[in-house]
N, C-alpha and C positions, 0 to 999 in steps of 0.2 A: 504354531501353526494358527492360521487366522483362517474363520468361517467364511462363508460365502456372504455373509448378511456385512459381518464388517469390513468385508473387500468393498461390497457395493456402497456401504455409508462412507469410505476412505474415498472412493473414487468420486463421489458425489461433492465431498468437501474440497477436493483436489478442484473440480470445476467450478465450485462455487468460489474460492480463493482467486481462480484465475480470473474469473469474472469480476470479483471485487477489484483486483487490482488492475486489470483493464479498464475498470470505470474509473479508478484514481487518476491512471495516466491520462485519459482523455480528459476529465476534470481539470487536471493539471495544464494541460496544452490550453484548454478552453478559456480558461481564465487568466494564464501569466504566460505560457510557453512560446507564445507567438509575437510577445511584444518586441519593440524596436531595443535592440541592444545598445545602441548611441544613446538613449536619453540615461541609461545605467551607467555606462562609463563615462559621461560626462559630469555625472553626479547630483543631474537634475531630479532624478527619481532615487526618493530614500530606500534603503535596503528594508527588508521585513524586521519585525522587532524580535528582539531574543525569544520572548515568551513563544511567539507564532512558530520559531526554529523548534524549540523544545517541546511543543505541542506535536508538531508534525513527527518528529524524532519518537515521541511516546506513542503515536498511532501506528508507526512503523513496527516499533518493538512489541507492541500489543498484535500487530496482524502476524508477525512471525512467531510469537509465542503460541497463539490459537493454531496455528500450522502446523507446529511441533508436538503440541499436547494431542491435537486430533490424530496425528502419525501416532503419537504413544499410545493412546488410547485403543486404537485400531488393531496395536500388534499382539 
């Protein structure tokens, strides 16, 4: 059973995670999400480097690990 304080902390972590995710989505759209797709299709715009992709995937993995650890610690 979870105490009141742990529940409150878990809710706070949930909302902080939601805010972080929303901020990430907004950042992505502002930096590259609304670009013209025809330049990418024609090949005049290079794809991102493999290291950038791996860094992005690592950040996503870390984000979900933090969420899972927070849930496990709160329960």
